[in-house]
LUMDREN-796949 format. One record per atom (N, C-alpha, C, O): residue number from 1; residue in one letter; atom name; y, z, x. Coordinates in steps of 0.02 Angstrom, whole numbers, plus 50000, padded with zeros to 5 digits. Each point is the difference from the previous one (the first is absolute). Example, Ala and Ser with C-alpha at 12.3 -4.5 7.8 and 13.67 -1.06 7.14 Angstrom:
2
[sedo 1, "a", "N", [49716, 50390, 50660]]
[sedo 1, "a", "CA", [50059, 50000, 49955]]
[sedo 1, "a", "C", [50060, 50000, 50045]]
[sedo 1, "a", "O", [49999, 50033, 50052]]
[sedo 2, "s", "N", [50054, 49931, 49930]]
[sedo 2, "s", "CA", [50059, 50003, 50042]]
[sedo 2, "s", "C", [50055, 50037, 49961]]
[sedo 2, "s", "O", [50055, 50008, 50025]]
END
This chain:
72
[sedo 1, "x", "N", [49532, 50345, 51367]]
[sedo 1, "x", "CA", [50026, 50035, 49945]]
[sedo 1, "x", "C", [49952, 50049, 49974]]
[sedo 1, "x", "O", [50018, 50049, 49967]]
[sedo 2, "x", "N", [49914, 49938, 50051]]
[sedo 2, "x", "CA", [49945, 50047, 50003]]
[sedo 2, "x", "C", [50022, 50081, 50005]]
[sedo 2, "x", "O", [50026, 50014, 50054]]
[sedo 3, "x", "N", [49966, 50039, 49899]]
[sedo 3, "x", "CA", [50026, 50065, 50016]]
[sedo 3, "x", "C", [50064, 50017, 49986]]
[sedo 3, "x", "O", [50011, 50061, 50000]]
[sedo 4, "x", "N", [50044, 49895, 49984]]
[sedo 4, "x", "CA", [50049, 50005, 49969]]
[sedo 4, "x", "C", [50002, 50017, 49942]]
[sedo 4, "x", "O", [49964, 49963, 49967]]
[sedo 5, "x", "N", [50067, 50083, 49996]]
[sedo 5, "x", "CA", [50007, 50001, 49927]]
[sedo 5, "x", "C", [50031, 49930, 49959]]
[sedo 5, "x", "O", [50048, 49968, 50021]]
[sedo 6, "x", "N", [49927, 50022, 49938]]
[sedo 6, "x", "CA", [50029, 49935, 49966]]
[sedo 6, "x", "C", [50033, 50044, 49942]]
[sedo 6, "x", "O", [49980, 50056, 49986]]
[sedo 7, "x", "N", [50076, 49909, 49981]]
[sedo 7, "x", "CA", [50025, 50027, 49939]]
[sedo 7, "x", "C", [50009, 49947, 49957]]
[sedo 7, "x", "O", [50032, 49950, 50014]]
[sedo 8, "x", "N", [49939, 50061, 49930]]
[sedo 8, "x", "CA", [50012, 49958, 49939]]
[sedo 8, "x", "C", [50041, 50021, 49937]]
[sedo 8, "x", "O", [50004, 50060, 49983]]
[sedo 9, "x", "N", [50022, 49896, 49987]]
[sedo 9, "x", "CA", [50036, 50023, 49939]]
[sedo 9, "x", "C", [49963, 49946, 49932]]
[sedo 9, "x", "O", [49981, 49942, 50003]]
[sedo 10, "x", "N", [50021, 50101, 49945]]
[sedo 10, "x", "CA", [49951, 49966, 49941]]
[sedo 10, "x", "C", [50054, 50014, 49953]]
[sedo 10, "x", "O", [50040, 50047, 50001]]
[sedo 11, "x", "N", [49953, 49887, 49944]]
[sedo 11, "x", "CA", [50041, 50004, 49948]]
[sedo 11, "x", "C", [49969, 49951, 49942]]
[sedo 11, "x", "O", [49972, 49947, 50011]]
[sedo 12, "x", "N", [50039, 50081, 49929]]
[sedo 12, "x", "CA", [49964, 49960, 49938]]
[sedo 12, "x", "C", [50054, 49934, 49981]]
[sedo 12, "x", "O", [50060, 50014, 49991]]
[sedo 13, "x", "N", [49919, 49916, 50002]]
[sedo 13, "x", "CA", [50033, 49967, 49976]]
[sedo 13, "x", "C", [49975, 49957, 49961]]
[sedo 13, "x", "O", [49961, 49957, 50020]]
[sedo 14, "x", "N", [50059, 50049, 49913]]
[sedo 14, "x", "CA", [49958, 49979, 49936]]
[sedo 14, "x", "C", [49937, 50044, 50005]]
[sedo 14, "x", "O", [49996, 50062, 50007]]
[sedo 15, "x", "N", [49950, 49886, 49989]]
[sedo 15, "x", "CA", [49934, 50022, 49987]]
[sedo 15, "x", "C", [49970, 50019, 50076]]
[sedo 15, "x", "O", [49948, 50031, 50005]]
[sedo 16, "x", "N", [50077, 49955, 50036]]
[sedo 16, "x", "CA", [49958, 50019, 50074]]
[sedo 16, "x", "C", [50043, 50028, 50038]]
[sedo 16, "x", "O", [50061, 49993, 49992]]
[sedo 17, "x", "N", [49907, 50046, 50060]]
[sedo 17, "x", "CA", [50028, 50037, 50061]]
[sedo 17, "x", "C", [50016, 49966, 50052]]
[sedo 17, "x", "O", [49957, 49962, 50022]]
[sedo 18, "x", "N", [50101, 50044, 50008]]
[sedo 18, "x", "CA", [50005, 49964, 50068]]
[sedo 18, "x", "C", [50003, 50058, 50053]]
[sedo 18, "x", "O", [50024, 50056, 49993]]
[sedo 19, "x", "N", [49949, 49918, 50059]]
[sedo 19, "x", "CA", [50001, 50033, 50062]]
[sedo 19, "x", "C", [50028, 49972, 50054]]
[sedo 19, "x", "O", [49993, 49940, 50008]]
[sedo 20, "x", "N", [50046, 50098, 50041]]
[sedo 20, "x", "CA", [50027, 49970, 50060]]
[sedo 20, "x", "C", [49995, 50041, 50043]]
[sedo 20, "x", "O", [50020, 50058, 49990]]
[sedo 21, "x", "N", [49954, 49923, 50065]]
[sedo 21, "x", "CA", [50002, 50037, 50071]]
[sedo 21, "x", "C", [50072, 49999, 50023]]
[sedo 21, "x", "O", [50030, 49946, 49997]]
[sedo 22, "x", "N", [50007, 50120, 50028]]
[sedo 22, "x", "CA", [50069, 49991, 50026]]
[sedo 22, "x", "C", [49999, 49990, 50074]]
[sedo 22, "x", "O", [50049, 49982, 50032]]
[sedo 23, "x", "N", [49885, 50031, 49997]]
[sedo 23, "x", "CA", [50007, 49990, 50068]]
[sedo 23, "x", "C", [49998, 49908, 50027]]
[sedo 23, "x", "O", [50030, 49978, 50049]]
[sedo 24, "x", "N", [49935, 49989, 49911]]
[sedo 24, "x", "CA", [49996, 49934, 50013]]
[sedo 24, "x", "C", [50014, 49948, 49938]]
[sedo 24, "x", "O", [49991, 50026, 49945]]
[sedo 25, "x", "N", [50025, 49922, 50054]]
[sedo 25, "x", "CA", [50008, 49963, 49941]]
[sedo 25, "x", "C", [49948, 49964, 49952]]
[sedo 25, "x", "O", [49998, 49940, 49985]]
[sedo 26, "x", "N", [49961, 50108, 49995]]
[sedo 26, "x", "CA", [49946, 50003, 49967]]
[sedo 26, "x", "C", [50002, 50025, 49923]]
[sedo 26, "x", "O", [50031, 50051, 49988]]
[sedo 27, "x", "N", [49939, 49918, 49964]]
[sedo 27, "x", "CA", [50008, 50022, 49939]]
[sedo 27, "x", "C", [49937, 49977, 49963]]
[sedo 27, "x", "O", [49961, 49956, 50019]]
[sedo 28, "x", "N", [50035, 50077, 49927]]
[sedo 28, "x", "CA", [49944, 49982, 49958]]
[sedo 28, "x", "C", [49993, 50019, 49923]]
[sedo 28, "x", "O", [50054, 50025, 49983]]
[sedo 29, "x", "N", [49907, 49973, 49972]]
[sedo 29, "x", "CA", [50005, 50031, 49943]]
[sedo 29, "x", "C", [49930, 50001, 49961]]
[sedo 29, "x", "O", [49949, 49971, 50018]]
[sedo 30, "x", "N", [50060, 50066, 49928]]
[sedo 30, "x", "CA", [49931, 50013, 49962]]
[sedo 30, "x", "C", [50008, 50013, 49929]]
[sedo 30, "x", "O", [50056, 50006, 49975]]
[sedo 31, "x", "N", [49891, 50000, 49991]]
[sedo 31, "x", "CA", [50001, 50031, 49927]]
[sedo 31, "x", "C", [50019, 50069, 49996]]
[sedo 31, "x", "O", [50041, 50025, 49961]]
[sedo 32, "x", "N", [49920, 50008, 50089]]
[sedo 32, "x", "CA", [50010, 50095, 49995]]
[sedo 32, "x", "C", [50030, 50012, 50074]]
[sedo 32, "x", "O", [49995, 49956, 50042]]
[sedo 33, "x", "N", [50033, 50099, 49971]]
[sedo 33, "x", "CA", [50038, 50019, 50048]]
[sedo 33, "x", "C", [49951, 50004, 50058]]
[sedo 33, "x", "O", [50022, 49983, 50055]]
[sedo 34, "x", "N", [49913, 50038, 49940]]
[sedo 34, "x", "CA", [49955, 49999, 50042]]
[sedo 34, "x", "C", [49974, 49939, 50015]]
[sedo 34, "x", "O", [49979, 49994, 50058]]
[sedo 35, "x", "N", [50016, 49959, 49906]]
[sedo 35, "x", "CA", [49990, 49923, 50019]]
[sedo 35, "x", "C", [50058, 49973, 50047]]
[sedo 35, "x", "O", [49988, 49967, 50050]]
[sedo 36, "x", "N", [50076, 50052, 49929]]
[sedo 36, "x", "CA", [50047, 49979, 50045]]
[sedo 36, "x", "C", [50001, 50024, 50064]]
[sedo 36, "x", "O", [50022, 49962, 50042]]
[sedo 37, "x", "N", [49955, 50105, 49978]]
[sedo 37, "x", "CA", [49996, 50023, 50050]]
[sedo 37, "x", "C", [49949, 49982, 50046]]
[sedo 37, "x", "O", [50004, 50002, 50061]]
[sedo 38, "x", "N", [49935, 49975, 49892]]
[sedo 38, "x", "CA", [49946, 49989, 50045]]
[sedo 38, "x", "C", [50013, 49921, 50028]]
[sedo 38, "x", "O", [49979, 49984, 50055]]
[sedo 39, "x", "N", [50061, 49960, 49896]]
[sedo 39, "x", "CA", [50002, 49950, 50029]]
[sedo 39, "x", "C", [50058, 49995, 50042]]
[sedo 39, "x", "O", [50005, 49949, 50033]]
[sedo 40, "x", "N", [50041, 50097, 49971]]
[sedo 40, "x", "CA", [50045, 49995, 50059]]
[sedo 40, "x", "C", [49966, 50022, 50077]]
[sedo 40, "x", "O", [50012, 49975, 50055]]
[sedo 41, "x", "N", [49940, 50082, 49927]]
[sedo 41, "x", "CA", [49963, 50018, 50063]]
[sedo 41, "x", "C", [49978, 49930, 50026]]
[sedo 41, "x", "O", [50016, 49981, 50057]]
[sedo 42, "x", "N", [49951, 49984, 49903]]
[sedo 42, "x", "CA", [49961, 49930, 50017]]
[sedo 42, "x", "C", [50051, 49946, 50024]]
[sedo 42, "x", "O", [49988, 49957, 50043]]
[sedo 43, "x", "N", [50066, 50050, 49924]]
[sedo 43, "x", "CA", [50049, 49956, 50021]]
[sedo 43, "x", "C", [50021, 50032, 50089]]
[sedo 43, "x", "O", [49989, 49970, 50053]]
[sedo 44, "x", "N", [50030, 50069, 49942]]
[sedo 44, "x", "CA", [50032, 50028, 50076]]
[sedo 44, "x", "C", [49947, 50000, 50052]]
[sedo 44, "x", "O", [50011, 49985, 50058]]
[sedo 45, "x", "N", [49928, 50032, 49915]]
[sedo 45, "x", "CA", [49940, 49983, 50066]]
[sedo 45, "x", "C", [49990, 49930, 50021]]
[sedo 45, "x", "O", [49989, 49982, 50058]]
[sedo 46, "x", "N", [50016, 49973, 49880]]
[sedo 46, "x", "CA", [50001, 49916, 50028]]
[sedo 46, "x", "C", [50064, 49992, 50048]]
[sedo 46, "x", "O", [50002, 49966, 50051]]
[sedo 47, "x", "N", [50051, 50072, 49922]]
[sedo 47, "x", "CA", [50067, 49974, 50036]]
[sedo 47, "x", "C", [50000, 50025, 50074]]
[sedo 47, "x", "O", [50029, 49965, 50042]]
[sedo 48, "x", "N", [49945, 50083, 49974]]
[sedo 48, "x", "CA", [49992, 50048, 50073]]
[sedo 48, "x", "C", [49942, 49968, 50024]]
[sedo 48, "x", "O", [49994, 50003, 50061]]
[sedo 49, "x", "N", [49964, 49968, 49910]]
[sedo 49, "x", "CA", [49915, 49988, 50025]]
[sedo 49, "x", "C", [49986, 50053, 50023]]
[sedo 49, "x", "O", [49988, 50001, 50060]]
[sedo 50, "x", "N", [50009, 50055, 49904]]
[sedo 50, "x", "CA", [49972, 50051, 50025]]
[sedo 50, "x", "C", [49913, 50017, 49977]]
[sedo 50, "x", "O", [49983, 50000, 49941]]
[sedo 51, "x", "N", [49981, 50010, 50100]]
[sedo 51, "x", "CA", [49933, 50014, 49984]]
[sedo 51, "x", "C", [49976, 50060, 49957]]
[sedo 51, "x", "O", [49955, 50002, 49958]]
[sedo 52, "x", "N", [50093, 50054, 50067]]
[sedo 52, "x", "CA", [49989, 50075, 49977]]
[sedo 52, "x", "C", [50053, 50010, 49940]]
[sedo 52, "x", "O", [50051, 49967, 49994]]
[sedo 53, "x", "N", [49933, 50073, 49971]]
[sedo 53, "x", "CA", [50050, 50025, 49936]]
[sedo 53, "x", "C", [50058, 50028, 50054]]
[sedo 53, "x", "O", [49990, 50024, 50056]]
[sedo 54, "x", "N", [50072, 49964, 49911]]
[sedo 54, "x", "CA", [50062, 50033, 50017]]
[sedo 54, "x", "C", [50012, 50060, 49962]]
[sedo 54, "x", "O", [49984, 50006, 49941]]
[sedo 55, "x", "N", [50049, 50044, 50098]]
[sedo 55, "x", "CA", [50021, 50053, 49964]]
[sedo 55, "x", "C", [50060, 49988, 49953]]
[sedo 55, "x", "O", [50039, 49956, 50018]]
[sedo 56, "x", "N", [49973, 50074, 49932]]
[sedo 56, "x", "CA", [50060, 49990, 49955]]
[sedo 56, "x", "C", [50017, 50064, 49969]]
[sedo 56, "x", "O", [49958, 50044, 49993]]
[sedo 57, "x", "N", [50098, 49961, 49988]]
[sedo 57, "x", "CA", [50041, 50051, 49960]]
[sedo 57, "x", "C", [50029, 49972, 49942]]
[sedo 57, "x", "O", [50042, 49956, 50012]]
[sedo 58, "x", "N", [49949, 50056, 49929]]
[sedo 58, "x", "CA", [50035, 49978, 49930]]
[sedo 58, "x", "C", [50048, 50045, 49992]]
[sedo 58, "x", "O", [49986, 50060, 50007]]
[sedo 59, "x", "N", [50105, 49911, 49971]]
[sedo 59, "x", "CA", [50041, 50036, 49984]]
[sedo 59, "x", "C", [50001, 50007, 49929]]
[sedo 59, "x", "O", [50029, 49955, 49969]]
[sedo 60, "x", "N", [49938, 50101, 49990]]
[sedo 60, "x", "CA", [49990, 50011, 49938]]
[sedo 60, "x", "C", [50057, 49988, 49966]]
[sedo 60, "x", "O", [49987, 49954, 49962]]
[sedo 61, "x", "N", [50081, 50066, 50029]]
[sedo 61, "x", "CA", [50048, 49992, 49978]]
[sedo 61, "x", "C", [50062, 49965, 50034]]
[sedo 61, "x", "O", [50050, 50034, 50017]]
[sedo 62, "x", "N", [49946, 49892, 49994]]
[sedo 62, "x", "CA", [50056, 49976, 50032]]
[sedo 62, "x", "C", [50069, 49999, 49949]]
[sedo 62, "x", "O", [49999, 49995, 49939]]
[sedo 63, "x", "N", [50057, 50012, 50102]]
[sedo 63, "x", "CA", [50070, 49984, 49957]]
[sedo 63, "x", "C", [50016, 49932, 50011]]
[sedo 63, "x", "O", [49985, 49974, 50054]]
[sedo 64, "x", "N", [50045, 49994, 49903]]
[sedo 64, "x", "CA", [50017, 49935, 50022]]
[sedo 64, "x", "C", [50091, 50003, 49972]]
[sedo 64, "x", "O", [50015, 50029, 49947]]
[sedo 65, "x", "N", [50027, 49944, 50089]]
[sedo 65, "x", "CA", [50064, 50031, 49987]]
[sedo 65, "x", "C", [50030, 49925, 49997]]
[sedo 65, "x", "O", [49995, 49963, 50049]]
[sedo 66, "x", "N", [50036, 50018, 49894]]
[sedo 66, "x", "CA", [50049, 49931, 49997]]
[sedo 66, "x", "C", [50066, 50021, 50021]]
[sedo 66, "x", "O", [50033, 50042, 49970]]
[sedo 67, "x", "N", [49984, 49929, 50079]]
[sedo 67, "x", "CA", [50064, 49991, 50034]]
[sedo 67, "x", "C", [50037, 49952, 49986]]
[sedo 67, "x", "O", [49982, 49943, 50017]]
[sedo 68, "x", "N", [50081, 50066, 49949]]
[sedo 68, "x", "CA", [50050, 49951, 49976]]
[sedo 68, "x", "C", [50033, 49971, 50067]]
[sedo 68, "x", "O", [50020, 50038, 50045]]
[sedo 69, "x", "N", [49983, 49895, 49958]]
[sedo 69, "x", "CA", [50027, 49963, 50052]]
[sedo 69, "x", "C", [50064, 49980, 49976]]
[sedo 69, "x", "O", [50003, 49971, 49946]]
[sedo 70, "x", "N", [50059, 50045, 50095]]
[sedo 70, "x", "CA", [50065, 49966, 49999]]
[sedo 70, "x", "C", [49993, 49938, 50002]]
[sedo 70, "x", "O", [49964, 49976, 50043]]
[sedo 71, "x", "N", [50069, 49985, 49913]]
[sedo 71, "x", "CA", [50005, 49929, 50003]]
[sedo 71, "x", "C", [50068, 49963, 50026]]
[sedo 71, "x", "O", [50013, 49940, 50001]]
[sedo 72, "x", "N", [50032, 50121, 50023]]
[sedo 72, "x", "CA", [50066, 49985, 50032]]
[sedo 72, "x", "C", [50001, 49958, 50057]]
[sedo 72, "x", "O", [50054, 49987, 50027]]
END
């Protein structure tokens, strides 16, 4: 996974910021956006057992769309 860009999504939930990596099933949180990013970087590194920092890109303005489901 080293060298491949990682994509994160960050949102505020109550008083915390939640960060999730879209490449792997890893998420974290923090009191600030930067703390949430730092915590996620650490969690992803532990997940991948990487010894060197991974390259990442942040999606600044993600769009979340609610799609109604047909219950028929």
